[in-house]
All heavy atoms as TSV, in Angstrom:
chain	resi	resn	atom	element	x	y	z
A	1	MET	N	N	-9.308	-2.305	-3.579
A	1	MET	CA	C	-8.041	-1.789	-3.315
A	1	MET	C	C	-7.704	-0.753	-4.393
A	1	MET	O	O	-7.809	-1.073	-5.597
A	1	MET	CB	C	-7.015	-2.868	-3.065
A	1	MET	CG	C	-5.652	-2.359	-3.153
A	1	MET	SD	S	-4.619	-3.694	-2.637
A	1	MET	CE	C	-3.497	-2.599	-1.701
A	2	LYS	N	N	-7.315	0.354	-4.046
A	2	LYS	CA	C	-6.872	1.417	-4.969
A	2	LYS	C	C	-5.401	1.826	-4.529
A	2	LYS	O	O	-5.228	2.279	-3.436
A	2	LYS	CB	C	-7.760	2.672	-4.991
A	2	LYS	CG	C	-7.377	3.625	-5.898
A	2	LYS	CD	C	-8.335	4.778	-5.836
A	2	LYS	CE	C	-7.815	6.002	-6.631
A	2	LYS	NZ	N	-8.697	7.190	-6.533
A	3	TRP	N	N	-4.456	1.796	-5.342
A	3	TRP	CA	C	-3.102	2.229	-5.157
A	3	TRP	C	C	-2.966	3.747	-5.296
A	3	TRP	O	O	-3.466	4.240	-6.282
A	3	TRP	CB	C	-2.080	1.494	-5.982
A	3	TRP	CG	C	-1.787	0.068	-5.527
A	3	TRP	CD1	C	-2.407	-0.977	-6.160
A	3	TRP	CD2	C	-1.042	-0.414	-4.513
A	3	TRP	NE1	N	-2.118	-2.220	-5.497
A	3	TRP	CE2	C	-1.180	-1.766	-4.476
A	3	TRP	CE3	C	-0.361	0.311	-3.505
A	3	TRP	CZ2	C	-0.540	-2.543	-3.508
A	3	TRP	CZ3	C	0.377	-0.469	-2.520
A	3	TRP	CH2	C	0.214	-1.844	-2.584
A	4	LEU	N	N	-2.334	4.335	-4.375
A	4	LEU	CA	C	-2.053	5.821	-4.410
A	4	LEU	C	C	-0.566	6.126	-4.799
A	4	LEU	O	O	-0.297	7.194	-5.265
A	4	LEU	CB	C	-2.370	6.544	-3.138
A	4	LEU	CG	C	-3.813	6.323	-2.700
A	4	LEU	CD1	C	-4.014	6.850	-1.289
A	4	LEU	CD2	C	-4.854	6.905	-3.588
A	5	ALA	N	N	0.303	5.154	-4.496
A	5	ALA	CA	C	1.726	5.344	-4.708
A	5	ALA	C	C	2.097	4.175	-5.820
A	5	ALA	O	O	1.823	3.086	-5.670
A	5	ALA	CB	C	2.467	5.164	-3.476
A	6	GLU	N	N	3.005	4.540	-6.622
A	6	GLU	CA	C	3.494	3.606	-7.743
A	6	GLU	C	C	4.761	2.855	-7.221
A	6	GLU	O	O	5.570	3.464	-6.437
A	6	GLU	CB	C	3.936	4.424	-8.985
A	6	GLU	CG	C	2.673	5.080	-9.592
A	6	GLU	CD	C	1.639	4.064	-10.109
A	6	GLU	OE1	O	1.963	3.019	-10.610
A	6	GLU	OE2	O	0.419	4.280	-9.934
A	7	PRO	N	N	5.038	1.670	-7.761
A	7	PRO	CA	C	6.286	1.035	-7.471
A	7	PRO	C	C	7.538	1.933	-7.710
A	7	PRO	O	O	7.480	2.571	-8.860
A	7	PRO	CB	C	6.203	-0.223	-8.256
A	7	PRO	CG	C	4.783	-0.469	-8.609
A	7	PRO	CD	C	4.095	0.982	-8.628
A	8	GLY	N	N	8.510	1.880	-6.936
A	8	GLY	CA	C	9.651	2.592	-7.206
A	8	GLY	C	C	9.614	3.971	-6.514
A	8	GLY	O	O	10.620	4.692	-6.440
A	9	ALA	N	N	8.478	4.366	-6.029
A	9	ALA	CA	C	8.356	5.834	-5.446
A	9	ALA	C	C	9.081	5.824	-4.134
A	9	ALA	O	O	9.092	4.843	-3.466
A	9	ALA	CB	C	6.840	6.183	-5.179
A	10	ILE	N	N	9.641	6.988	-3.878
A	10	ILE	CA	C	10.254	7.220	-2.539
A	10	ILE	C	C	9.120	7.660	-1.650
A	10	ILE	O	O	8.480	8.661	-2.030
A	10	ILE	CB	C	11.439	8.278	-2.624
A	10	ILE	CG1	C	12.433	7.792	-3.565
A	10	ILE	CG2	C	11.923	8.535	-1.291
A	10	ILE	CD1	C	13.154	6.508	-3.240
A	11	VAL	N	N	8.885	6.990	-0.562
A	11	VAL	CA	C	7.785	7.347	0.373
A	11	VAL	C	C	8.313	7.746	1.714
A	11	VAL	O	O	9.373	7.284	2.197
A	11	VAL	CB	C	6.791	6.176	0.496
A	11	VAL	CG1	C	6.204	5.859	-0.846
A	11	VAL	CG2	C	7.366	4.846	1.114
A	12	GLU	N	N	7.526	8.563	2.493
A	12	GLU	CA	C	7.948	8.889	3.822
A	12	GLU	C	C	7.019	8.069	4.784
A	12	GLU	O	O	5.945	7.608	4.403
A	12	GLU	CB	C	7.581	10.324	4.068
A	12	GLU	CG	C	8.444	11.283	3.127
A	12	GLU	CD	C	9.913	11.172	3.507
A	12	GLU	OE1	O	10.290	11.034	4.652
A	12	GLU	OE2	O	10.722	11.338	2.508
A	13	ALA	N	N	7.524	7.927	6.014
A	13	ALA	CA	C	6.641	7.228	7.052
A	13	ALA	C	C	5.359	7.949	7.236
A	13	ALA	O	O	5.208	9.099	7.057
A	13	ALA	CB	C	7.401	7.265	8.443
A	14	GLN	N	N	4.266	7.109	7.249
A	14	GLN	CA	C	2.871	7.575	7.449
A	14	GLN	C	C	2.220	8.133	6.169
A	14	GLN	O	O	1.135	8.766	6.132
A	14	GLN	CB	C	2.743	8.600	8.466
A	14	GLN	CG	C	3.160	8.026	9.914
A	14	GLN	CD	C	2.426	6.765	10.281
A	14	GLN	OE1	O	1.146	6.793	10.211
A	14	GLN	NE2	N	3.110	5.746	10.613
A	15	GLU	N	N	2.921	8.042	4.985
A	15	GLU	CA	C	2.456	8.480	3.776
A	15	GLU	C	C	1.422	7.524	3.186
A	15	GLU	O	O	1.648	6.294	3.257
A	15	GLU	CB	C	3.578	8.643	2.697
A	15	GLU	CG	C	3.175	9.139	1.315
A	15	GLU	CD	C	4.295	9.264	0.415
A	15	GLU	OE1	O	5.405	9.578	0.855
A	15	GLU	OE2	O	4.047	9.236	-0.818
A	16	PRO	N	N	0.269	7.971	2.685
A	16	PRO	CA	C	-0.735	6.947	2.227
A	16	PRO	C	C	-0.299	6.272	0.981
A	16	PRO	O	O	0.223	6.918	-0.057
A	16	PRO	CB	C	-1.878	8.003	1.778
A	16	PRO	CG	C	-1.693	9.190	2.557
A	16	PRO	CD	C	-0.213	9.363	2.733
A	17	LEU	N	N	-0.409	4.925	0.904
A	17	LEU	CA	C	0.027	4.120	-0.104
A	17	LEU	C	C	-1.161	3.568	-0.957
A	17	LEU	O	O	-1.072	3.373	-2.208
A	17	LEU	CB	C	0.867	2.966	0.390
A	17	LEU	CG	C	2.103	3.337	1.109
A	17	LEU	CD1	C	2.779	2.037	1.638
A	17	LEU	CD2	C	3.056	4.160	0.395
A	18	ALA	N	N	-2.235	3.310	-0.215
A	18	ALA	CA	C	-3.358	2.528	-0.800
A	18	ALA	C	C	-4.601	2.874	-0.007
A	18	ALA	O	O	-4.597	3.205	1.206
A	18	ALA	CB	C	-3.112	1.062	-1.021
A	19	ILE	N	N	-5.736	2.567	-0.625
A	19	ILE	CA	C	-7.046	2.640	0.069
A	19	ILE	C	C	-7.735	1.287	-0.104
A	19	ILE	O	O	-7.871	0.781	-1.285
A	19	ILE	CB	C	-7.911	3.799	-0.468
A	19	ILE	CG1	C	-7.253	5.141	-0.387
A	19	ILE	CG2	C	-9.298	3.831	0.240
A	19	ILE	CD1	C	-8.071	6.250	-1.137
A	20	LEU	N	N	-8.079	0.718	1.069
A	20	LEU	CA	C	-8.958	-0.454	1.081
A	20	LEU	C	C	-10.376	-0.163	1.355
A	20	LEU	O	O	-10.660	0.589	2.254
A	20	LEU	CB	C	-8.460	-1.444	2.066
A	20	LEU	CG	C	-7.013	-1.918	1.937
A	20	LEU	CD1	C	-6.621	-2.891	3.095
A	20	LEU	CD2	C	-6.938	-2.782	0.598
A	21	GLU	N	N	-11.274	-0.695	0.641
A	21	GLU	CA	C	-12.714	-0.554	0.889
A	21	GLU	C	C	-13.387	-1.845	1.404
A	21	GLU	O	O	-13.231	-2.867	0.718
A	21	GLU	CB	C	-13.502	0.018	-0.334
A	21	GLU	CG	C	-14.963	0.332	-0.127
A	21	GLU	CD	C	-15.712	0.729	-1.289
A	21	GLU	OE1	O	-15.095	1.414	-2.141
A	21	GLU	OE2	O	-16.811	0.446	-1.227
A	22	VAL	N	N	-13.989	-1.820	2.570
A	22	VAL	CA	C	-14.591	-2.954	3.173
A	22	VAL	C	C	-15.987	-2.430	3.696
A	22	VAL	O	O	-16.047	-1.586	4.505
A	22	VAL	CB	C	-13.787	-3.466	4.320
A	22	VAL	CG1	C	-14.601	-4.637	5.040
A	22	VAL	CG2	C	-12.432	-3.904	3.973
A	23	MET	N	N	-17.021	-3.014	2.985
A	23	MET	CA	C	-18.418	-2.773	3.483
A	23	MET	C	C	-18.739	-1.293	3.367
A	23	MET	O	O	-19.156	-0.695	4.370
A	23	MET	CB	C	-18.673	-3.289	4.828
A	23	MET	CG	C	-18.553	-4.907	4.790
A	23	MET	SD	S	-18.940	-5.637	6.412
A	23	MET	CE	C	-20.657	-5.135	6.775
A	24	LYS	N	N	-18.241	-0.622	2.350
A	24	LYS	CA	C	-18.489	0.813	2.131
A	24	LYS	C	C	-17.704	1.747	3.044
A	24	LYS	O	O	-17.908	2.907	3.048
A	24	LYS	CB	C	-19.959	1.121	2.269
A	24	LYS	CG	C	-20.797	0.353	1.399
A	24	LYS	CD	C	-20.924	0.911	0.002
A	24	LYS	CE	C	-22.093	0.114	-0.788
A	24	LYS	NZ	N	-21.826	-0.133	-2.127
A	25	THR	N	N	-16.614	1.145	3.732
A	25	THR	CA	C	-15.813	1.960	4.555
A	25	THR	C	C	-14.460	1.916	3.959
A	25	THR	O	O	-13.804	0.871	3.711
A	25	THR	CB	C	-15.798	1.403	6.029
A	25	THR	OG1	O	-17.184	1.379	6.552
A	25	THR	CG2	C	-14.902	2.221	6.951
A	26	GLU	N	N	-13.863	3.072	3.834
A	26	GLU	CA	C	-12.422	3.249	3.346
A	26	GLU	C	C	-11.415	3.151	4.511
A	26	GLU	O	O	-11.566	3.928	5.426
A	26	GLU	CB	C	-12.269	4.387	2.475
A	26	GLU	CG	C	-13.071	4.323	1.168
A	26	GLU	CD	C	-12.770	5.543	0.312
A	26	GLU	OE1	O	-12.181	6.633	0.749
A	26	GLU	OE2	O	-13.162	5.530	-0.940
A	27	THR	N	N	-10.300	2.377	4.284
A	27	THR	CA	C	-9.268	2.381	5.205
A	27	THR	C	C	-7.972	2.688	4.484
A	27	THR	O	O	-7.687	2.036	3.438
A	27	THR	CB	C	-9.173	0.983	5.870
A	27	THR	OG1	O	-10.357	0.647	6.546
A	27	THR	CG2	C	-7.984	1.023	6.842
A	28	TRP	N	N	-7.246	3.693	4.994
A	28	TRP	CA	C	-5.934	4.131	4.304
A	28	TRP	C	C	-4.908	3.250	4.797
A	28	TRP	O	O	-4.732	3.008	5.906
A	28	TRP	CB	C	-5.728	5.561	4.711
A	28	TRP	CG	C	-6.751	6.450	3.950
A	28	TRP	CD1	C	-8.012	6.634	4.316
A	28	TRP	CD2	C	-6.470	7.493	2.959
A	28	TRP	NE1	N	-8.602	7.557	3.570
A	28	TRP	CE2	C	-7.680	8.062	2.648
A	28	TRP	CE3	C	-5.406	7.782	2.314
A	28	TRP	CZ2	C	-7.788	9.041	1.729
A	28	TRP	CZ3	C	-5.479	8.732	1.297
A	28	TRP	CH2	C	-6.635	9.351	0.965
A	29	VAL	N	N	-4.003	2.750	3.796
A	29	VAL	CA	C	-2.874	1.921	4.149
A	29	VAL	C	C	-1.736	3.049	4.164
A	29	VAL	O	O	-1.423	3.662	3.095
A	29	VAL	CB	C	-2.611	0.779	3.160
A	29	VAL	CG1	C	-1.311	0.212	3.537
A	29	VAL	CG2	C	-3.782	-0.125	3.163
A	30	LEU	N	N	-0.971	3.087	5.217
A	30	LEU	CA	C	0.169	4.098	5.352
A	30	LEU	C	C	1.454	3.325	5.382
A	30	LEU	O	O	1.531	2.236	5.880
A	30	LEU	CB	C	-0.112	4.962	6.610
A	30	LEU	CG	C	-1.428	5.552	6.803
A	30	LEU	CD1	C	-1.408	6.218	8.216
A	30	LEU	CD2	C	-1.742	6.491	5.758
A	31	ALA	N	N	2.461	4.064	4.917
A	31	ALA	CA	C	3.837	3.478	4.960
A	31	ALA	C	C	4.261	3.454	6.341
A	31	ALA	O	O	4.085	4.317	7.167
A	31	ALA	CB	C	4.769	4.431	4.148
A	32	HIS	N	N	4.827	2.206	6.805
A	32	HIS	CA	C	5.303	2.109	8.159
A	32	HIS	C	C	6.727	2.630	8.408
A	32	HIS	O	O	7.137	2.818	9.536
A	32	HIS	CB	C	5.242	0.607	8.574
A	32	HIS	CG	C	6.253	-0.197	7.794
A	32	HIS	ND1	N	6.126	-0.582	6.463
A	32	HIS	CD2	C	7.426	-0.751	8.165
A	32	HIS	CE1	C	7.137	-1.299	6.057
A	32	HIS	NE2	N	7.910	-1.431	7.094
A	33	ARG	N	N	7.325	2.988	7.288
A	33	ARG	CA	C	8.731	3.595	7.403
A	33	ARG	C	C	9.093	4.342	6.084
A	33	ARG	O	O	8.445	3.970	5.095
A	33	ARG	CB	C	9.780	2.542	7.750
A	33	ARG	CG	C	9.975	1.536	6.645
A	33	ARG	CD	C	11.058	0.434	7.000
A	33	ARG	NE	N	11.280	-0.332	5.957
A	33	ARG	CZ	C	12.509	-0.656	5.522
A	33	ARG	NH1	N	13.491	-0.245	6.243
A	33	ARG	NH2	N	12.789	-1.506	4.504
A	34	PRO	N	N	10.093	5.142	6.175
A	34	PRO	CA	C	10.431	5.748	4.881
A	34	PRO	C	C	11.307	4.751	3.962
A	34	PRO	O	O	11.929	3.851	4.526
A	34	PRO	CB	C	11.343	6.941	5.289
A	34	PRO	CG	C	11.947	6.553	6.683
A	34	PRO	CD	C	10.864	5.647	7.252
A	35	GLY	N	N	11.302	5.041	2.702
A	35	GLY	CA	C	12.038	4.091	1.771
A	35	GLY	C	C	11.485	4.084	0.358
A	35	GLY	O	O	10.602	5.007	0.085
A	36	ARG	N	N	11.895	3.156	-0.431
A	36	ARG	CA	C	11.449	2.967	-1.771
A	36	ARG	C	C	10.308	1.832	-1.846
A	36	ARG	O	O	10.608	0.783	-1.341
A	36	ARG	CB	C	12.640	2.533	-2.688
A	36	ARG	CG	C	12.179	2.494	-4.148
A	36	ARG	CD	C	13.337	2.139	-5.069
A	36	ARG	NE	N	14.449	3.046	-4.903
A	36	ARG	CZ	C	14.613	4.216	-5.471
A	36	ARG	NH1	N	13.724	4.686	-6.307
A	36	ARG	NH2	N	15.673	4.935	-5.278
A	37	LEU	N	N	9.119	2.229	-2.436
A	37	LEU	CA	C	8.159	1.284	-2.493
A	37	LEU	C	C	8.401	0.179	-3.528
A	37	LEU	O	O	8.736	0.583	-4.747
A	37	LEU	CB	C	6.809	1.889	-2.881
A	37	LEU	CG	C	5.545	1.112	-2.861
A	37	LEU	CD1	C	5.244	0.542	-1.442
A	37	LEU	CD2	C	4.379	1.926	-3.380
A	38	GLY	N	N	8.266	-1.110	-3.126
A	38	GLY	CA	C	8.570	-2.201	-4.141
A	38	GLY	C	C	7.288	-2.481	-4.908
A	38	GLY	O	O	6.269	-1.729	-4.989
A	39	ALA	N	N	7.318	-3.529	-5.696
A	39	ALA	CA	C	6.185	-3.932	-6.571
A	39	ALA	C	C	4.888	-4.168	-5.821
A	39	ALA	O	O	4.976	-4.618	-4.653
A	39	ALA	CB	C	6.531	-5.242	-7.340
A	40	HIS	N	N	3.772	-3.847	-6.362
A	40	HIS	CA	C	2.531	-4.060	-5.816
A	40	HIS	C	C	2.214	-5.561	-5.778
A	40	HIS	O	O	2.469	-6.145	-6.926
A	40	HIS	CB	C	1.496	-3.394	-6.574
A	40	HIS	CG	C	1.465	-1.907	-6.505
A	40	HIS	ND1	N	0.846	-1.098	-7.428
A	40	HIS	CD2	C	2.138	-1.041	-5.762
A	40	HIS	CE1	C	1.101	0.191	-7.295
A	40	HIS	NE2	N	1.828	0.183	-6.187
A	41	GLU	N	N	1.896	-6.156	-4.752
A	41	GLU	CA	C	1.587	-7.683	-4.681
A	41	GLU	C	C	0.216	-7.852	-5.083
A	41	GLU	O	O	-0.028	-9.113	-5.462
A	41	GLU	CB	C	1.842	-8.110	-3.202
A	41	GLU	CG	C	3.192	-7.807	-2.625
A	41	GLU	CD	C	4.303	-8.865	-3.202
A	41	GLU	OE1	O	3.906	-9.967	-3.621
A	41	GLU	OE2	O	5.422	-8.353	-3.233
A	42	LEU	N	N	-0.707	-6.950	-5.077
A	42	LEU	CA	C	-2.065	-7.167	-5.492
A	42	LEU	C	C	-2.483	-6.061	-6.592
A	42	LEU	O	O	-1.999	-4.957	-6.519
A	42	LEU	CB	C	-3.014	-7.060	-4.316
A	42	LEU	CG	C	-2.814	-8.110	-3.218
A	42	LEU	CD1	C	-3.662	-7.715	-2.039
A	42	LEU	CD2	C	-3.196	-9.494	-3.705
A	43	GLU	N	N	-3.344	-6.473	-7.427
A	43	GLU	CA	C	-3.851	-5.535	-8.438
A	43	GLU	C	C	-5.063	-4.788	-7.909
A	43	GLU	O	O	-5.705	-5.343	-6.936
A	43	GLU	CB	C	-4.271	-6.362	-9.627
A	43	GLU	CG	C	-3.205	-7.030	-10.355
A	43	GLU	CD	C	-2.139	-6.165	-10.983
A	43	GLU	OE1	O	-2.641	-5.070	-11.451
A	43	GLU	OE2	O	-0.986	-6.440	-10.852
A	44	PRO	N	N	-5.305	-3.616	-8.374
A	44	PRO	CA	C	-6.454	-2.871	-7.911
A	44	PRO	C	C	-7.783	-3.660	-8.082
A	44	PRO	O	O	-7.943	-4.357	-9.157
A	44	PRO	CB	C	-6.543	-1.585	-8.843
A	44	PRO	CG	C	-5.087	-1.471	-9.335
A	44	PRO	CD	C	-4.590	-2.954	-9.385
A	45	GLY	N	N	-8.558	-3.705	-7.004
A	45	GLY	CA	C	-9.795	-4.389	-7.023
A	45	GLY	C	C	-9.752	-5.828	-6.490
A	45	GLY	O	O	-10.758	-6.397	-6.425
A	46	ALA	N	N	-8.573	-6.297	-6.268
A	46	ALA	CA	C	-8.357	-7.623	-5.811
A	46	ALA	C	C	-8.803	-7.811	-4.446
A	46	ALA	O	O	-8.683	-6.950	-3.613
A	46	ALA	CB	C	-6.876	-8.099	-6.013
A	47	PRO	N	N	-9.453	-8.982	-4.021
A	47	PRO	CA	C	-9.781	-9.089	-2.585
A	47	PRO	C	C	-8.452	-9.181	-1.683
A	47	PRO	O	O	-7.513	-9.713	-2.243
A	47	PRO	CB	C	-10.581	-10.387	-2.494
A	47	PRO	CG	C	-10.189	-11.157	-3.748
A	47	PRO	CD	C	-9.753	-10.020	-4.793
A	48	VAL	N	N	-8.638	-8.659	-0.484
A	48	VAL	CA	C	-7.481	-8.723	0.370
A	48	VAL	C	C	-7.895	-9.419	1.729
A	48	VAL	O	O	-8.831	-8.981	2.310
A	48	VAL	CB	C	-7.036	-7.201	0.722
A	48	VAL	CG1	C	-5.764	-7.267	1.672
A	48	VAL	CG2	C	-6.681	-6.441	-0.515
A	49	LEU	N	N	-7.116	-10.419	2.020
A	49	LEU	CA	C	-7.346	-11.128	3.286
A	49	LEU	C	C	-6.392	-10.575	4.414
A	49	LEU	O	O	-5.335	-10.099	4.156
A	49	LEU	CB	C	-7.105	-12.621	3.082
A	49	LEU	CG	C	-7.871	-13.377	2.109
A	49	LEU	CD1	C	-7.460	-14.796	1.914
A	49	LEU	CD2	C	-9.440	-13.420	2.452
A	50	ALA	N	N	-6.858	-10.697	5.600
A	50	ALA	CA	C	-6.040	-10.179	6.753
A	50	ALA	C	C	-4.607	-10.864	6.737
A	50	ALA	O	O	-4.577	-12.098	6.466
A	50	ALA	CB	C	-6.709	-10.514	8.017
A	51	GLY	N	N	-3.600	-10.076	6.798
A	51	GLY	CA	C	-2.176	-10.546	6.897
A	51	GLY	C	C	-1.555	-10.642	5.452
A	51	GLY	O	O	-0.459	-10.991	5.419
A	52	THR	N	N	-2.348	-10.290	4.411
A	52	THR	CA	C	-1.713	-10.302	3.021
A	52	THR	C	C	-0.727	-9.225	2.902
A	52	THR	O	O	-1.020	-8.110	3.270
A	52	THR	CB	C	-2.932	-10.133	2.068
A	52	THR	OG1	O	-3.841	-11.188	2.127
A	52	THR	CG2	C	-2.424	-10.082	0.657
A	53	ARG	N	N	0.405	-9.599	2.321
A	53	ARG	CA	C	1.448	-8.648	1.973
A	53	ARG	C	C	1.039	-7.687	0.834
A	53	ARG	O	O	0.645	-8.388	-0.198
A	53	ARG	CB	C	2.739	-9.384	1.691
A	53	ARG	CG	C	3.926	-8.349	1.366
A	53	ARG	CD	C	5.094	-9.200	1.247
A	53	ARG	NE	N	6.053	-8.560	0.533
A	53	ARG	CZ	C	7.364	-8.781	0.532
A	53	ARG	NH1	N	7.831	-9.726	1.250
A	53	ARG	NH2	N	8.222	-8.074	-0.271
A	54	LEU	N	N	0.967	-6.482	0.894
A	54	LEU	CA	C	0.585	-5.667	-0.174
A	54	LEU	C	C	1.701	-5.194	-0.980
A	54	LEU	O	O	1.628	-5.067	-2.258
A	54	LEU	CB	C	-0.155	-4.442	0.418
A	54	LEU	CG	C	-1.391	-4.694	1.303
A	54	LEU	CD1	C	-1.898	-3.445	1.782
A	54	LEU	CD2	C	-2.378	-5.522	0.471
A	55	ALA	N	N	2.885	-4.789	-0.429
A	55	ALA	CA	C	4.053	-4.321	-1.095
A	55	ALA	C	C	5.137	-4.339	-0.093
A	55	ALA	O	O	4.892	-4.492	1.133
A	55	ALA	CB	C	3.862	-2.954	-1.701
A	56	SER	N	N	6.330	-4.059	-0.467
A	56	SER	CA	C	7.453	-3.861	0.524
A	56	SER	C	C	8.048	-2.522	0.362
A	56	SER	O	O	7.866	-1.824	-0.686
A	56	SER	CB	C	8.578	-4.911	0.156
A	56	SER	OG	O	9.081	-4.773	-1.069
A	57	ILE	N	N	8.779	-2.090	1.409
A	57	ILE	CA	C	9.516	-0.867	1.449
A	57	ILE	C	C	10.900	-1.095	1.758
A	57	ILE	O	O	11.155	-1.699	2.863
A	57	ILE	CB	C	8.921	0.255	2.405
A	57	ILE	CG1	C	7.385	0.472	2.018
A	57	ILE	CG2	C	9.721	1.485	2.481
A	57	ILE	CD1	C	6.643	1.428	3.109
A	58	THR	N	N	11.851	-0.678	0.982
A	58	THR	CA	C	13.248	-0.949	1.162
A	58	THR	C	C	13.955	0.366	1.583
A	58	THR	O	O	13.479	1.474	1.074
A	58	THR	CB	C	13.955	-1.611	-0.018
A	58	THR	OG1	O	13.773	-0.819	-1.208
A	58	THR	CG2	C	13.396	-2.997	-0.339
A	59	SER	N	N	15.069	0.280	2.206
A	59	SER	CA	C	15.821	1.472	2.638
A	59	SER	C	C	16.427	2.116	1.288
A	59	SER	O	O	16.673	1.452	0.319
A	59	SER	CB	C	16.969	1.072	3.503
A	59	SER	OG	O	16.530	0.561	4.673
A	60	VAL	N	N	16.523	3.429	1.332
A	60	VAL	CA	C	17.138	4.111	0.185
A	60	VAL	C	C	18.554	4.420	0.470
A	60	VAL	O	O	19.037	4.712	1.548
A	60	VAL	CB	C	16.376	5.508	-0.071
A	60	VAL	CG1	C	16.288	5.721	-1.552
A	60	VAL	CG2	C	15.104	5.594	0.547
């Protein structure tokens, strides 16, 4: 997992937040709504299970 946006950043809907790599395939994680990105729940390189919360987005 590689983060593209830092905690506290103001993000727009559909803005790329992170990249996940699974079996040599990259998947982009996009913001589901506009707002302020909260703390990263996982460190870069950490394994990610389905349904794992990566970060939160709060209203601005």
